FIBAVO-918504 format. One record per residue: residue in three letters; x, y, z of N, C-alpha, C, O in turn. Coordinates in steps of 0.1 Angstrom, whole numbers, plus 5000, padded with zeros to 4 digits. Layout:
N
   aa  n.xx  n.yy  n.zz  ca.xx  ca.yy  ca.zz  c.xx  c.yy  c.zz  o.xx  o.yy  o.zz
  ala     X     Y     Z      X      Y      Z     X     Y     Z     X     Y     Z
...
This chain:
187
   aa  n.xx  n.yy  n.zz  ca.xx  ca.yy  ca.zz  c.xx  c.yy  c.zz  o.xx  o.yy  o.zz
  unk  5008  4988  5000   5000   5000   5000  5009  5012  5000  5020  5012  5005
  unk  5004  5023  4994   5012   5034   4994  5005  5047  4999  4993  5048  4999
  unk  5013  5056  5004   5008   5068   5009  5009  5079  4998  5019  5080  4991
  unk  4999  5087  4997   4999   5098   4987  5007  5109  4993  5010  5109  5005
  unk  5010  5119  4985   5017   5131   4990  5009  5137  5001  5015  5142  5011
  unk  4996  5138  5000   4987   5144   5010  4989  5136  5023  4989  5142  5034
  unk  4990  5123  5023   4991   5115   5035  5005  5117  5041  5006  5118  5053
  unk  5015  5119  5033   5028   5122   5038  5028  5135  5045  5034  5137  5056
  unk  5021  5145  5039   5020   5158   5046  5012  5157  5059  5015  5163  5069
  unk  5002  5148  5059   4994   5145   5071  5003  5140  5082  5001  5144  5094
  unk  5012  5131  5079   5022   5126   5089  5030  5137  5095  5033  5137  5107
  unk  5033  5147  5087   5041   5159   5093  5033  5167  5103  5039  5174  5111
  unk  5020  5165  5103   5012   5172   5113  5009  5163  5125  5002  5167  5134
  unk  5014  5151  5125   5011   5141   5135  5023  5137  5143  5025  5126  5148
  unk  5032  5147  5145   5044   5144   5152  5041  5141  5167  5032  5146  5173
  unk  5049  5132  5172   5048   5128   5186  5049  5113  5188  5051  5106  5178
  unk  5047  5108  5200   5048   5094   5202  5034  5088  5204  5025  5093  5211
  unk  5031  5077  5197   5018   5071   5196  5020  5057  5201  5029  5050  5199
  unk  5010  5053  5209   5009   5039   5215  4998  5031  5208  4987  5036  5206
  unk  5002  5019  5203   4992   5011   5196  4981  5007  5205  4983  5002  5217
  unk  4968  5009  5201   4956   5005   5208  4953  4991  5203  4947  4989  5193
  unk  4956  4981  5212   4955   4967   5208  4940  4963  5205  4937  4954  5198
  unk  4931  4970  5212   4917   4967   5210  4911  4971  5197  4900  4967  5193
  unk  4919  4980  5190   4914   4985   5177  4925  4982  5166  4925  4989  5156
  unk  4933  4972  5168   4944   4969   5159  4943  4954  5155  4940  4946  5164
  unk  4947  4951  5143   4948   4937   5139  4961  4935  5132  4965  4941  5123
  unk  4969  4925  5137   4981   4921   5132  4979  4907  5125  4979  4897  5132
  unk  4977  4907  5112   4973   4895   5105  4984  4890  5096  4994  4896  5093
  unk  4981  4877  5091   4990   4871   5082  4982  4862  5073  4971  4857  5077
  unk  4988  4858  5061   4981   4849   5052  4992  4840  5047  5003  4844  5043
  unk  4989  4827  5046   4998   4817   5040  4989  4808  5030  4978  4806  5033
  unk  4995  4803  5020   4989   4793   5011  4989  4780  5018  4999  4776  5024
  unk  4978  4772  5017   4976   4759   5022  4973  4749  5011  4964  4752  5003
  unk  4981  4739  5010   4979   4728   5000  4979  4734  4986  4974  4728  4976
  unk  4985  4746  4984   4987   4752   4971  4974  4757  4965  4974  4762  4953
  unk  4963  4756  4972   4950   4759   4966  4942  4770  4974  4933  4777  4969
  unk  4945  4772  4987   4937   4781   4995  4946  4789  5004  4957  4786  5006
  unk  4940  4800  5009   4947   4808   5018  4942  4806  5033  4930  4804  5035
  unk  4952  4805  5042   4948   4804   5056  4952  4818  5062  4963  4823  5060
  unk  4942  4824  5069   4945   4837   5075  4945  4835  5090  4938  4827  5096
  unk  4953  4843  5096   4954   4843   5111  4958  4856  5116  4961  4866  5108
  unk  4959  4857  5129   4964   4870   5135  4970  4867  5149  4969  4855  5154
  unk  4976  4877  5155   4981   4876   5168  4972  4885  5177  4969  4896  5173
  unk  4969  4880  5189   4959   4887   5197  4966  4895  5209  4959  4903  5215
  unk  4978  4892  5212   4985   4899   5223  4998  4905  5218  5007  4899  5213
  unk  4998  4919  5219   5010   4926   5214  5010  4940  5220  5000  4944  5226
  unk  5021  4947  5220   5022   4960   5224  5033  4967  5216  5043  4961  5211
  unk  5031  4980  5213   5041   4987   5206  5038  5002  5206  5027  5007  5210
  unk  5047  5009  5200   5046   5024   5199  5055  5028  5187  5064  5021  5183
  unk  5052  5040  5183   5060   5046   5172  5060  5061  5174  5051  5067  5180
  unk  5071  5067  5170   5073   5082   5171  5074  5087  5157  5082  5083  5149
  unk  5065  5097  5154   5066   5104   5141  5073  5117  5144  5069  5126  5151
  unk  5085  5118  5137   5093   5130   5139  5090  5141  5128  5084  5137  5118
  unk  5094  5153  5131   5092   5164   5121  5099  5160  5108  5094  5162  5097
  unk  5111  5155  5109   5118   5149   5098  5115  5135  5098  5119  5127  5106
  unk  5106  5131  5088   5100   5117   5088  5111  5107  5089  5109  5096  5095
  unk  5123  5109  5083   5134   5100   5083  5139  5097  5098  5145  5086  5100
  unk  5136  5106  5107   5140   5104   5121  5130  5097  5129  5131  5095  5141
  unk  5119  5092  5123   5108   5085   5130  5113  5071  5134  5122  5066  5129
  unk  5105  5065  5143   5109   5052   5148  5097  5044  5152  5086  5050  5155
  unk  5098  5031  5153   5087   5022   5157  5092  5009  5163  5103  5005  5160
  unk  5085  5004  5173   5088   4991   5179  5075  4984  5182  5065  4990  5186
  unk  5076  4970  5181   5065   4962   5183  5069  4949  5189  5079  4943  5185
  unk  5062  4944  5200   5065   4931   5205  5052  4923  5205  5041  4927  5210
  unk  5052  4911  5199   5041   4902   5198  5043  4889  5206  5054  4884  5206
  unk  5033  4885  5214   5034   4873   5221  5031  4861  5211  5020  4860  5206
  unk  5041  4853  5208   5040   4842   5198  5028  4833  5201  5022  4828  5192
  unk  5026  4830  5214   5015   4820   5218  5001  4826  5215  4992  4818  5216
  unk  5000  4838  5211   4987   4844   5209  4982  4842  5194  4972  4848  5190
  unk  4990  4834  5187   4986   4831   5173  4972  4825  5172  4969  4816  5181
  unk  4964  4829  5163   4950   4825   5162  4946  4824  5147  4946  4834  5140
  unk  4944  4811  5143   4939   4809   5129  4925  4803  5129  4920  4798  5119
  unk  4918  4804  5140   4904   4798   5142  4904  4783  5141  4893  4778  5137
  unk  4915  4777  5144   4916   4762   5143  4925  4758  5154  4937  4760  5153
  unk  4920  4752  5165   4928   4749   5177  4940  4739  5174  4951  4741  5178
  unk  4937  4729  5165   4948   4719   5162  4959  4726  5154  4971  4724  5156
  unk  4955  4734  5144   4965   4741   5136  4973  4751  5145  4985  4752  5144
  unk  4966  4758  5154   4973   4768   5163  4983  4761  5172  4994  4766  5174
  unk  4979  4749  5177   4988   4741   5185  5001  4737  5177  5012  4737  5182
  unk  4999  4733  5164   5010   4730   5156  5019  4742  5153  5031  4741  5153
  unk  5013  4753  5151   5021   4766   5148  5028  4770  5160  5039  4776  5159
  unk  5023  4767  5172   5030   4770   5185  5042  4760  5188  5050  4763  5196
  unk  5041  4749  5182   5051   4738   5185  5065  4741  5179  5067  4751  5172
  unk  5074  4732  5182   5088   4734   5177  5089  4732  5162  5099  4736  5156
  unk  5079  4727  5155   5078   4726   5140  5078  4740  5134  5082  4742  5123
  unk  5072  4750  5142   5070   4763   5136  5076  4774  5146  5088  4776  5146
  unk  5068  4781  5154   5072   4792   5162  5080  4788  5174  5087  4796  5180
  unk  5078  4776  5179   5084   4771   5192  5083  4781  5203  5093  4787  5207
  unk  5070  4784  5207   5067   4795   5216  5074  4793  5229  5076  4803  5236
  unk  5077  4781  5233   5084   4780   5246  5098  4785  5246  5103  4791  5255
  unk  5105  4782  5235   5119   4787   5234  5119  4802  5229  5129  4809  5232
  unk  5109  4806  5221   5109   4819   5215  5096  4826  5217  5087  4826  5208
  unk  5093  4831  5229   5080   4835   5233  5075  4848  5226  5063  4851  5226
  unk  5084  4856  5220   5080   4868   5213  5086  4869  5199  5096  4863  5196
  unk  5078  4877  5191   5083   4882   5178  5084  4897  5180  5076  4903  5187
  unk  5095  4903  5175   5097   4917   5176  5100  4924  5163  5106  4918  5154
  unk  5097  4937  5163   5101   4945   5151  5106  4958  5157  5099  4964  5165
  unk  5118  4962  5153   5123   4975   5156  5128  4982  5144  5136  4977  5136
  unk  5122  4994  5141   5126   5001   5129  5140  5005  5129  5147  5008  5139
  unk  5145  5006  5116   5159   5010   5114  5159  5022  5105  5169  5029  5104
  unk  5148  5024  5097   5148   5035   5088  5133  5038  5084  5125  5029  5084
  unk  5130  5050  5081   5117   5054   5075  5120  5063  5064  5128  5073  5065
  unk  5114  5060  5052   5117   5068   5040  5104  5070  5032  5095  5062  5033
  unk  5104  5080  5024   5094   5082   5014  5100  5078  5001  5111  5083  4997
  unk  5094  5070  4993   5098   5065   4980  5087  5068  4970  5077  5060  4970
  unk  5088  5079  4963   5077   5083   4955  5065  5086  4963  5065  5095  4972
  unk  5054  5079  4962   5042   5081   4970  5041  5071  4982  5031  5072  4989
  unk  5051  5062  4983   5050   5052   4994  5058  5057  5006  5069  5063  5005
  unk  5053  5054  5018   5061   5056   5030  5065  5042  5035  5056  5033  5037
  unk  5078  5040  5036   5083   5026   5039  5090  5026  5052  5099  5034  5054
  unk  5086  5017  5061   5093   5016   5074  5101  5003  5072  5096  4992  5070
  unk  5114  5004  5074   5124   4993   5073  5127  4989  5088  5130  4998  5096
  unk  5128  4977  5091   5131   4973   5105  5136  4959  5106  5135  4951  5097
  unk  5141  4956  5118   5146   4943   5121  5135  4935  5127  5130  4938  5138
  unk  5130  4925  5120   5120   4916   5124  5126  4903  5130  5134  4897  5123
  unk  5123  4899  5142   5128   4887   5148  5117  4877  5150  5107  4880  5157
  unk  5118  4866  5144   5109   4855   5146  5117  4842  5148  5127  4840  5141
  unk  5113  4834  5158   5120   4821   5160  5135  4823  5163  5143  4815  5160
  unk  5138  4835  5169   5152   4838   5172  5161  4842  5161  5173  4844  5163
  unk  5155  4844  5149   5163   4848   5137  5158  4863  5133  5146  4865  5133
  unk  5167  4871  5130   5164   4885   5127  5168  4888  5112  5179  4885  5107
  unk  5158  4894  5105   5160   4899   5091  5154  4912  5090  5145  4916  5097
  unk  5160  4920  5080   5154   4933   5077  5142  4931  5068  5142  4923  5059
  unk  5131  4938  5072   5118   4937   5064  5113  4952  5062  5115  4960  5070
  unk  5108  4954  5050   5102   4966   5046  5087  4965  5048  5081  4955  5043
  unk  5080  4975  5055   5066   4975   5056  5062  4988  5049  5066  4999  5052
  unk  5053  4986  5039   5048   4998   5031  5034  5001  5036  5026  4992  5038
  unk  5031  5014  5039   5019   5017   5045  5012  5029  5040  5019  5037  5033
  unk  5000  5031  5043   4992   5043   5041  4985  5047  5053  4981  5039  5061
  unk  4984  5060  5055   4977   5066   5067  4962  5065  5063  4958  5069  5052
  unk  4954  5060  5072   4939   5059   5070  4932  5071  5076  4920  5073  5073
  unk  4938  5078  5085   4932   5090   5091  4938  5094  5104  4944  5086  5111
  unk  4935  5106  5108   4938   5111   5121  4925  5118  5126  4919  5126  5119
  unk  4922  5115  5139   4910   5122   5144  4911  5123  5159  4920  5118  5165
  unk  4901  5130  5165   4900   5131   5179  4887  5124  5183  4876  5128  5178
  unk  4888  5115  5193   4876   5108   5197  4867  5116  5206  4872  5127  5210
  unk  4855  5112  5210   4846   5120   5218  4852  5123  5232  4847  5132  5239
  unk  4862  5116  5236   4868   5118   5249  4881  5127  5248  4888  5128  5258
  unk  4883  5133  5237   4895   5142   5235  4908  5135  5232  4918  5142  5231
  unk  4908  5122  5229   4920   5115   5226  4923  5115  5211  4915  5111  5203
  unk  4935  5120  5208   4939   5120   5194  4943  5106  5189  4951  5099  5196
  unk  4938  5102  5178   4940   5088   5172  4945  5089  5158  4942  5098  5151
  unk  4953  5079  5154   4958   5078   5140  4956  5064  5136  4958  5054  5144
  unk  4953  5062  5124   4952   5048   5118  4960  5047  5106  4963  5056  5098
  unk  4965  5034  5104   4972   5032   5091  4972  5017  5088  4970  5008  5097
  unk  4973  5014  5075   4973   5000   5070  4987  4998  5064  4992  5006  5056
  unk  4993  4986  5067   5006   4983   5061  5006  4968  5057  4998  4960  5062
  unk  5016  4965  5049   5017   4951   5045  5032  4949  5041  5039  4958  5037
  unk  5035  4936  5043   5049   4932   5039  5048  4917  5036  5039  4910  5039
  unk  5058  4912  5028   5059   4898   5025  5072  4893  5030  5082  4901  5030
  unk  5072  4881  5035   5085   4875   5039  5085  4860  5036  5075  4854  5034
  unk  5097  4855  5036   5099   4841   5035  5101  4834  5048  5110  4838  5056
  unk  5092  4825  5052   5093   4819   5065  5106  4811  5067  5111  4809  5078
  unk  5111  4806  5056   5124   4798   5056  5135  4807  5061  5144  4802  5068
  unk  5135  4820  5057   5145   4829   5062  5146  4830  5077  5156  4833  5083
  unk  5135  4827  5084   5134   4827   5098  5135  4813  5105  5132  4812  5116
  unk  5139  4803  5097   5141   4790   5102  5129  4782  5103  5128  4772  5110
  unk  5118  4787  5097   5105   4780   5098  5104  4771  5085  5097  4775  5076
  unk  5110  4759  5086   5111   4751   5074  5102  4739  5073  5102  4732  5063
  unk  5094  4736  5083   5086   4724   5083  5076  4725  5071  5071  4735  5068
  unk  5075  4713  5065   5066   4712   5054  5063  4698  5050  5070  4689  5055
  unk  5053  4695  5042   5050   4682   5036  5048  4683  5021  5041  4692  5017
  unk  5055  4675  5014   5053   4675   4999  5040  4669  4996  5035  4659  5002
  unk  5033  4674  4986   5020   4669   4981  5022  4660  4969  5031  4662  4961
  unk  5014  4649  4969   5014   4640   4958  5012  4647  4944  5018  4642  4934
  unk  5004  4657  4944   5001   4664   4931  5012  4675  4928  5010  4682  4918
  unk  5022  4676  4936   5032   4686   4934  5030  4697  4944  5019  4700  4948
  unk  5041  4704  4947   5040   4715   4956  5041  4711  4971  5045  4699  4973
  unk  5038  4719  4980   5039   4717   4994  5027  4721  5002  5018  4728  4996
  unk  5025  4716  5014   5014   4719   5022  5013  4733  5026  5002  4739  5026
  unk  5024  4740  5030   5024   4753   5035  5034  4762  5026  5045  4758  5024
  unk  5029  4773  5021   5037   4782   5013  5049  4787  5021  5048  4789  5033
  unk  5059  4790  5014   5071   4797   5020  5067  4812  5023  5071  4818  5033
  unk  5061  4818  5013   5058   4832   5014  5046  4835  5024  5035  4828  5023
  unk  5048  4844  5033   5038   4848   5042  5036  4863  5040  5045  4871  5038
  unk  5023  4867  5039   5019   4881   5037  5014  4886  5051  5005  4880  5057
  unk  5021  4897  5055   5017   4903   5068  5008  4915  5065  5010  4922  5055
  unk  4997  4917  5073   4988   4928   5071  4987  4935  5085  4984  4928  5095
  unk  4989  4948  5085   4988   4955   5097  4977  4966  5096  4978  4975  5088
  unk  4967  4965  5104   4956   4975   5105  4957  4981  5119  4953  4975  5129
  unk  4963  4992  5120   4968   4998   5133  4960  5011  5136  4958  5019  5128
  unk  4956  5011  5149   4951   5024   5155  4959  5027  5167  4962  5018  5175
  unk  4963  5039  5169   4972   5043   5180  4967  5056  5186  4960  5064  5179
  unk  4971  5059  5198   4967   5071   5205  4979  5079  5208  4990  5073  5211
  unk  4978  5092  5207   4989   5101   5209  4992  5102  5224  4982  5104  5232
  unk  5004  5101  5228   5008   5103   5243  5011  5117  5245  5018  5124  5238
  unk  5006  5122  5257   5008   5136   5261  5022  5138  5265  5025  5150  5269
């Protein structure tokens, strides 16, 4: 997703530190299953914040996700994803993201950061757009944005799979991350 020039200008009016409102945020992912369908899931326990600086390049973000909070609406699959075959939540209880750069590329605002999953860290770009800034009825300033990124789960040591008789594998290597975030400005 990309931010328009107007959205980039909007960010320049939103300077400050923002805390993610977990009750109004979804951290989701999608993977291919059996080469024919998509499985969607999300994480339900996380905390994070970001700072929008006057110079957008000086902005920063950090996020910590509880790995055991993975939810794909299937208890057996969730148990397998929590096991040593995938996330190994006992050995690696959190997934983290810490920004290393923020830049405008044409009409896109891209946050680059170190994503750590399963104890392995790789740089990931998240492209996003601002969905709005408003003040709620209680006087709290809020900002929303949508972002997405793609990653290879093998890059993070998540290599479990099963070959299919018809060709291909049970679980895709590519994972699509989707971030629907709402945050509140800290005074």
